[in-house]
Each structure stands twice: as C-alpha cells, then as structure tokens.
C-alpha positions as CSV (number, residue, x, y, z in Angstrom):
1,M,-104.8,48.2,-127.7
2,K,-103.5,51.4,-127.1
3,H,-102.7,53.3,-123.9
4,P,-102.2,57.2,-124.4
5,E,-104.1,57.8,-121.0
6,L,-102.1,55.4,-119.0
7,I,-98.5,56.7,-120.9
8,S,-99.7,60.4,-120.4
9,Q,-100.3,60.0,-116.9
10,V,-97.4,58.2,-116.3
11,F,-95.1,61.2,-117.6
12,T,-96.8,64.4,-116.4
13,E,-97.7,63.3,-112.8
14,H,-95.6,64.8,-111.0
15,K,-97.3,64.4,-107.0
16,L,-95.9,65.8,-104.4
17,P,-95.5,65.8,-100.2
18,E,-98.5,67.6,-98.8
19,K,-96.4,69.1,-95.8
20,L,-93.7,70.4,-99.0
21,S,-95.3,73.9,-99.7
22,I,-93.3,75.4,-103.3
23,R,-94.5,78.7,-104.2
24,P,-94.6,79.8,-108.2
25,P,-93.4,79.5,-110.6
26,F,-92.8,75.6,-110.3
27,V,-90.7,74.3,-113.3
28,K,-92.2,70.8,-113.9
29,P,-90.1,68.3,-115.1
30,R,-88.3,67.6,-118.7
31,V,-90.8,65.9,-120.8
32,D,-89.3,63.6,-123.8
33,K,-91.5,64.2,-126.3
34,K,-90.1,61.5,-128.5
35,K,-90.5,59.0,-126.1
36,E,-93.6,59.2,-124.9
37,A,-94.5,59.2,-128.7
38,L,-92.9,56.4,-129.8
39,L,-94.1,53.9,-126.2
40,R,-97.7,55.6,-127.8
41,N,-97.9,53.3,-130.7
42,V,-97.2,50.1,-128.3
43,S,-100.1,48.4,-126.9
44,L,-100.3,47.7,-123.0
45,D,-99.2,44.0,-123.3
46,V,-95.8,45.0,-124.9
47,Y,-96.0,48.5,-122.0
48,E,-96.3,46.1,-119.5
49,F,-94.0,43.5,-120.3
50,F,-91.3,46.3,-120.6
51,V,-91.9,47.9,-117.1
52,G,-91.7,44.0,-115.9
53,H,-87.9,44.4,-116.7
54,V,-87.0,48.8,-116.1
55,V,-88.6,52.2,-116.0
56,P,-89.4,53.2,-119.5
57,E,-90.2,56.9,-118.1
58,R,-86.6,57.4,-117.2
59,Q,-83.5,59.5,-118.3
60,N,-81.7,56.3,-117.8
61,V,-83.7,54.3,-120.5
62,S,-82.7,55.2,-124.1
63,V,-86.5,54.0,-126.2
64,I,-85.8,54.0,-129.6
65,D,-87.0,52.6,-133.2
66,T,-84.0,52.1,-135.5
67,N,-82.5,49.2,-137.5
68,T,-79.2,50.8,-137.9
69,R,-75.2,50.7,-136.2
70,E,-75.3,54.7,-136.9
71,G,-78.9,55.1,-135.3
72,I,-78.1,54.3,-131.8
73,E,-74.9,55.5,-132.1
74,E,-76.8,59.1,-133.2
75,H,-80.2,58.1,-130.5
76,V,-78.7,56.3,-127.1
77,S,-76.5,58.7,-125.4
78,D,-73.7,58.2,-122.9
79,D,-76.0,58.2,-119.6
80,T,-78.0,55.4,-120.9
81,R,-78.7,52.4,-118.4
82,S,-80.7,50.4,-120.3
83,I,-82.5,50.1,-123.7
84,I,-85.3,49.5,-125.6
85,N,-85.8,49.1,-129.4
86,L,-89.0,48.8,-131.1
87,K,-87.9,47.5,-134.6
88,P,-87.8,43.7,-135.3
89,I,-84.6,42.2,-134.8
90,N,-85.9,40.8,-138.6
91,N,-85.3,44.3,-140.5
92,V,-81.1,44.5,-139.5
93,R,-78.7,44.0,-142.1
94,Y,-75.9,43.3,-139.7
95,I,-77.7,42.3,-136.7
96,N,-74.7,40.7,-134.9
97,K,-73.0,44.1,-135.6
98,F,-75.6,45.6,-134.1
99,L,-76.4,43.5,-131.6
100,M,-71.9,44.7,-130.2
101,K,-73.1,47.9,-131.2
102,V,-75.8,47.8,-128.5
103,N,-74.1,45.9,-125.5
104,E,-70.8,48.5,-126.6
105,K,-73.5,51.4,-125.4
106,M,-74.8,49.7,-122.4
107,P,-72.9,48.9,-119.4
108,D,-72.2,46.3,-117.1
109,A,-76.3,44.6,-116.1
110,G,-78.0,47.0,-118.0
111,F,-81.1,45.9,-119.4
112,F,-81.7,45.1,-123.7
113,L,-85.8,44.4,-124.7
114,G,-86.5,44.3,-128.2
115,C,-88.4,42.2,-130.7
116,V,-88.3,39.2,-133.5
117,E,-90.5,38.0,-135.7
118,P,-89.6,34.1,-135.6
119,I,-90.3,32.1,-138.4
120,K,-93.3,30.1,-136.5
121,L,-95.1,33.8,-136.1
122,A,-93.9,34.3,-139.2
123,G,-96.0,31.6,-140.9
124,S,-99.0,32.1,-138.5
125,R,-99.3,34.9,-140.4
126,L,-99.8,34.6,-144.3
127,R,-101.6,32.1,-143.4
128,R,-104.4,33.9,-141.5
129,Q,-103.4,36.4,-144.7
130,T,-104.1,34.0,-147.9
131,K,-106.9,32.1,-145.6
132,I,-106.9,29.8,-148.8
133,P,-104.7,26.3,-147.5
134,F,-103.9,25.1,-150.8
135,L,-102.7,29.2,-152.0
136,F,-100.8,29.8,-148.6
137,T,-99.0,26.4,-148.9
138,F,-97.6,27.7,-151.8
139,I,-96.8,31.2,-151.1
140,W,-95.0,30.1,-148.1
141,F,-92.5,27.9,-150.7
142,F,-91.2,31.2,-152.3
143,V,-91.4,33.1,-149.9
144,F,-89.8,30.7,-146.9
145,V,-87.1,30.0,-150.1
146,F,-86.1,33.3,-150.0
147,H,-86.3,34.5,-147.1
148,R,-85.0,31.9,-145.4
149,V,-82.4,30.4,-147.4
150,M,-80.6,32.8,-149.9
151,P,-79.8,35.0,-147.0
152,K,-77.8,31.5,-146.4
153,I,-76.4,30.3,-149.1
154,R,-72.9,32.1,-149.5
155,Y,-72.8,33.5,-153.4
156,V,-76.7,33.7,-153.2
157,Q,-77.0,35.7,-149.9
158,K,-75.7,38.7,-151.8
159,I,-78.5,39.6,-154.8
160,Y,-80.7,38.2,-151.4
161,F,-79.8,41.4,-149.6
162,F,-79.1,44.1,-152.5
163,L,-82.7,43.3,-153.2
164,T,-84.0,43.8,-149.7
165,K,-80.9,45.4,-147.5
166,G,-81.7,42.9,-145.0
167,K,-85.4,43.5,-144.1
168,Y,-88.4,41.1,-143.5
169,R,-85.6,38.7,-143.2
170,F,-87.0,34.8,-141.3
171,L,-84.9,34.4,-138.3
172,T,-86.4,30.9,-135.9
173,M,-86.3,31.9,-131.8
174,G,-83.5,29.8,-131.6
175,E,-81.1,31.8,-134.2
176,T,-82.2,35.2,-132.8
177,L,-81.1,34.1,-129.1
178,G,-78.0,33.1,-130.4
179,R,-77.0,35.4,-131.4
180,I,-78.1,38.2,-129.0
181,V,-76.5,35.4,-126.5
182,S,-72.5,35.4,-128.7
183,C,-73.0,39.3,-128.4
184,G,-72.3,39.5,-124.6
185,F,-75.9,39.3,-123.3
186,E,-77.7,37.7,-120.8
187,I,-81.5,36.1,-121.8
188,I,-83.7,37.5,-118.5
189,E,-87.5,36.8,-120.4
190,Y,-88.8,36.7,-124.1
191,K,-92.8,35.7,-124.5
192,E,-94.9,36.1,-128.4
193,I,-97.0,39.3,-127.9
194,D,-99.1,40.7,-130.9
195,G,-97.3,38.8,-133.0
196,L,-93.4,39.1,-132.1
197,L,-91.8,37.6,-129.7
198,Y,-90.2,40.5,-127.3
199,F,-87.0,39.4,-125.1
200,S,-85.3,40.9,-121.9
201,V,-81.3,40.5,-121.7
202,M,-79.0,41.9,-119.7
203,K,-76.2,42.5,-120.3
204,T,-73.4,40.5,-118.6
205,S,-69.8,40.4,-121.3
206,E,-68.1,41.5,-123.9
207,P,-69.2,40.0,-127.7
208,V,-67.2,36.8,-128.6
209,Y,-65.5,38.3,-131.6
210,G,-63.9,36.5,-134.5
211,Q,-67.5,34.7,-134.7
212,K,-67.3,31.6,-137.9
213,P,-71.3,30.1,-137.2
214,S,-71.8,27.5,-140.0
215,F,-74.9,27.7,-142.0
216,G,-74.4,24.5,-143.6
217,P,-76.2,21.2,-143.7
218,L,-72.5,19.7,-142.4
219,F,-71.1,21.1,-139.7
220,P,-68.4,20.5,-136.8
221,M,-68.5,20.6,-133.1
222,N,-66.0,21.0,-130.8
223,R,-65.9,18.0,-127.6
224,V,-63.3,16.6,-125.8
225,G,-61.4,14.1,-127.2
226,K,-58.4,11.6,-125.8
227,N,-56.2,13.4,-123.4
228,G,-58.9,16.1,-123.3
229,D,-57.5,17.8,-126.8
230,M,-60.8,19.8,-128.4
231,I,-61.4,17.8,-131.8
232,K,-63.9,19.3,-134.6
233,V,-66.8,16.3,-134.7
234,Y,-68.7,16.5,-137.4
235,K,-72.8,16.1,-138.1
236,L,-75.4,16.3,-140.0
237,R,-77.2,19.6,-138.8
238,T,-80.3,19.4,-136.4
239,M,-80.1,22.1,-134.8
240,H,-80.6,26.2,-136.0
241,P,-77.1,28.6,-136.5
242,F,-76.2,29.8,-133.1
243,A,-77.7,27.4,-131.5
244,E,-74.8,26.4,-129.8
245,F,-74.8,29.7,-127.5
246,L,-77.4,28.5,-126.0
247,Q,-76.1,24.8,-124.3
248,E,-76.1,26.5,-121.3
249,Y,-79.0,28.3,-121.5
250,I,-80.9,25.2,-122.6
251,T,-79.6,22.9,-120.2
252,K,-80.0,25.5,-116.8
253,L,-83.5,25.9,-118.2
254,N,-84.9,22.2,-118.9
255,G,-82.1,19.9,-117.6
256,Y,-81.6,17.0,-119.1
257,N,-84.1,14.0,-121.0
258,E,-83.8,10.2,-120.2
259,T,-80.7,10.2,-123.3
260,G,-78.8,12.5,-121.5
261,K,-79.2,15.4,-123.9
262,P,-80.5,18.4,-123.1
263,A,-84.3,18.5,-122.6
264,N,-87.4,20.0,-124.2
265,D,-85.1,21.8,-126.7
266,F,-86.3,24.4,-129.1
267,R,-82.9,24.7,-131.0
268,V,-83.5,21.3,-132.9
269,A,-85.3,22.0,-136.2
270,T,-88.4,19.6,-137.5
271,W,-85.8,18.2,-140.2
272,G,-83.3,17.6,-137.3
273,K,-85.6,15.4,-135.4
274,F,-86.3,13.5,-138.3
275,Y,-82.4,13.2,-138.6
276,R,-81.8,12.2,-134.9
277,K,-84.6,9.3,-134.8
278,Y,-82.9,7.7,-137.8
279,W,-79.3,8.1,-136.5
280,L,-78.6,10.0,-139.9
281,D,-77.3,12.9,-138.3
282,E,-74.4,10.8,-137.0
283,L,-73.1,9.5,-140.4
284,P,-70.3,12.1,-141.0
285,Q,-68.6,11.4,-137.5
286,L,-67.4,8.5,-140.1
287,L,-64.5,11.2,-141.5
288,N,-63.2,11.6,-137.6
289,V,-62.7,8.4,-138.1
290,L,-61.0,8.0,-141.0
291,K,-58.9,11.0,-139.3
292,G,-58.0,8.6,-136.7
293,E,-59.8,10.9,-133.8
294,L,-63.0,9.0,-132.7
295,N,-63.5,5.1,-132.8
296,I,-66.5,2.9,-133.9
297,V,-67.3,2.5,-130.6
298,G,-66.9,4.2,-127.7
299,V,-67.5,6.9,-125.2
300,R,-69.9,9.4,-126.9
301,P,-68.1,13.1,-127.5
302,L,-69.4,15.8,-125.5
303,S,-69.2,19.4,-124.9
304,R,-66.3,20.9,-122.1
305,T,-69.9,22.1,-120.8
306,R,-71.0,18.4,-120.0
307,F,-67.5,16.9,-119.7
308,N,-67.4,18.8,-116.8
309,E,-70.4,18.3,-115.4
310,L,-69.2,14.6,-115.0
311,P,-68.0,12.7,-112.0
312,E,-64.2,13.5,-111.4
313,E,-63.0,9.9,-112.3
314,I,-65.3,9.5,-115.2
315,R,-63.7,12.6,-116.6
316,V,-59.9,10.9,-115.8
317,Q,-60.9,7.6,-117.8
318,R,-62.4,8.2,-120.3
319,I,-59.4,11.1,-121.8
320,R,-57.6,7.8,-122.3
321,F,-59.4,6.8,-125.1
322,K,-60.6,7.6,-127.8
323,P,-64.6,9.1,-127.9
324,G,-66.5,6.7,-130.3
325,C,-69.4,7.0,-132.7
326,I,-71.6,4.3,-131.1
327,P,-72.0,5.7,-127.3
328,P,-72.2,2.7,-124.1
329,Y,-75.4,3.2,-123.1
330,V,-76.7,1.6,-127.0
331,A,-75.0,-1.8,-126.0
332,L,-76.2,-1.8,-122.4
333,L,-79.4,-0.2,-123.1
334,M,-79.1,2.9,-120.7
335,P,-80.4,5.6,-122.2
336,D,-81.4,7.8,-119.2
337,S,-78.6,10.1,-117.7
338,E,-78.2,8.7,-115.1
339,G,-77.2,5.3,-117.3
340,N,-74.9,7.3,-120.0
341,I,-72.4,8.0,-116.6
342,E,-73.2,4.0,-114.8
343,A,-73.0,2.3,-118.7
344,E,-69.2,4.3,-119.1
345,R,-68.4,3.3,-115.8
346,I,-68.9,-0.2,-117.5
347,Y,-67.7,0.3,-120.1
348,L,-64.5,2.1,-119.6
349,S,-63.5,-0.6,-116.5
350,E,-64.3,-3.7,-119.5
351,K,-61.6,-1.1,-121.8
352,M,-58.5,-0.9,-120.0
353,K,-58.9,-4.8,-118.8
354,H,-59.6,-5.8,-122.3
355,P,-59.3,-3.0,-125.5
356,Y,-59.9,-4.9,-128.3
357,W,-62.4,-7.0,-127.6
358,T,-64.0,-4.6,-125.1
359,D,-65.0,-3.0,-128.3
360,V,-66.1,-5.8,-130.7
361,K,-68.8,-7.0,-128.0
362,Y,-70.1,-3.5,-127.8
363,L,-70.1,-2.8,-131.4
364,F,-72.4,-5.9,-131.6
365,L,-74.4,-5.5,-128.7
366,A,-75.3,-2.0,-129.8
367,L,-76.0,-3.0,-133.8
368,Y,-79.1,-5.4,-132.5
369,N,-80.4,-3.7,-130.2
370,I,-80.6,-0.7,-133.2
371,F,-82.0,-3.2,-135.6
372,T,-84.3,-4.9,-133.1
373,G,-85.5,-1.8,-132.0
374,K,-84.8,-1.6,-128.6
375,I,-83.2,1.6,-128.5
376,K,-84.2,4.7,-130.6
377,S,-81.9,8.0,-131.2
378,S,-83.4,11.1,-129.0
C-alpha cells in the first residue's frame, strides 16, 4: 500500500501560529523533490518503520537508493545526521566497504536504515512464484549454489562476481547483521516488511579494519588458553560468516541457555544444529590437542567476553591449566549455565590435588554419559 497523500501532507503542510502575522510575499520552505519521490515508492509499513527511528523529511536525513560507495559520496551531504538507503544490501558488490563508507559519512550516534532480502525470504518468494513443490526444489538447488555457495569459494567467486556484478547475492540475516556490526554500528531494531528485512542501526564506533572472515567449513575461534593467552581453537562451522561480531548482541538480547551457550541463537545454521547435536563440530579440536594447546579433558575454551563474565576465582584457577575438548559438566551431568560454573569449580579443585587422575576419571565419566544418552550437545 503506497501513501503519496501522507508524504505530500508532511512535505507541504507548514502551519503557522495564529498570533503570528506574516504578510505576503510568503516564501515556503524548500521541498526536496527527489527525497519526496523516493519516499513515495515505499509502503506505509516501511515508512512507519523509518519514522520510528528518524524523521525522513528533515534536511539532515539523506534518503538514497544506491548500491555503490560513489553513490553515497554523491548523494549524502556533509551535514547528514542519518541515512536511509532503499536499495537492498544484496545488490552491493563490496558490502563491507559500502558500510564503511556509510560509517564515514555519519557522525557518532547517527542512524543508518536499510534493508536486505535474507535467504529465508528469498526462498519464500521463489516458492510463491513457482507454486509447484518439485519444480521449486529443483530450481532452488541451483539458485542456492549459484547465489550462495559460489560467492564463498575463493577462485569460483571471481566468475560469480564477473557474471552478476555482485547483484542478487544470497545473504543470511546473521551474516548481514554481523557485517553491519563489524563496520561500527549497533543494532537497534530489525523487522520483516514486504518480503524484506529492514534494519535500523546506530553508529557507535569506527569499523573493524583488516577483517579476515572465514567462509570455509573449518574455522578458528579466538579463545582464552593457559596463562590467559589467546589461542585459536578449531571447529566445524555451525554459524554463518561474521557471526562472531554478534556474540555480545545475542547474549544481551537472549542471555544463555541451560548449557551455557547463547539462547535462541539465530546465527546457528541448519546444518550447524545437526553438527552440534552429535558433537561433530568439536572434532577439529583434536588439532589443538596435537599442537599442545588443549587437553582432551579440561575447562571449556571460552571467548574473552564469556571468560570475563565468570567469577574472579574461577578465572584465576582456569588459566592455570589448558582448556579441554570435553568440559567438566559432561562428566558431572551439570549442563545448565550455573551448573557449568559449579562443575568447573569442582573439577579445578580436584585437578589441583590430583592432576592426572582427575582427567582420567572425568574422561570415562563423560564418555559413559555421552554413549548412554544421559547428556547431549546443545
């Protein structure tokens, strides 16, 4: 549903106080015709989403429809406070460089509003268009491989971007929001409207430069190791690229689940849930064992953010030993968040008294609990 009457009313109504007398000639404020034309093309629901965060008609709010950095440079003035871009991010060739340019053109606490068509919504759109289930499955397989898989493969991606110029790329919600956060923005709100995911974010910092995200099935994670040193722990990918930038946002939004991992984590892919269910994502940690960075049994290797949330006495004891592939809660059947901490406290207390025997005991207890189904991975 379009709303030209509403837009026109906002742009043309300039009521004056009754007591104020102005004689002709009266000069009406300048109306940005280009901005008005762009806003006429969005639905009322989208317009209301914009108004919930900024006032699009203000002079310091730039409304653009571009997928290039040059377009931002050309259409965003130096006094811009906030930016609304109507072009989906899927059509941007260099997404992070584009977002960095947006960041550069905005002051601190400025708002950036935009949209993306996530894979989920793209699939729904194609399903409606094909209508025949078998035909949809056949087409979707090739479309998914072309628009999602090819851009992630190092050498094949050159062919993909040559053919598409970066347009219509498939992105997940997790990857999109992760890219945005990595470029210095904080997520304020996102909402599905008219087949697109609209987002409102606020500039809070400079972009994280020198990003080297991993797109392959095996990837390293920065974790706190012995003596507090950071180590790279290997895992099979269960999340979408750039998901690590959403860790703080997810935990603030949903907290932790009963196993101590972020609750309602939309970053986890479908195949990732399967890997986690059968502990398959943990197998590459054996590489860390061979490198001498992990033990088979030990406290769970945590991110710096999660590590800093632990009680101080646990942090002090933790860094005296190497982390492990099999954490204490598996052996003690204490998978909930509080149980995780208590299990580590018990394990560390025993470990300091009997280092080797403790690991042997916890290993056999953990294997017994896993194979008998008494505990499952999250």
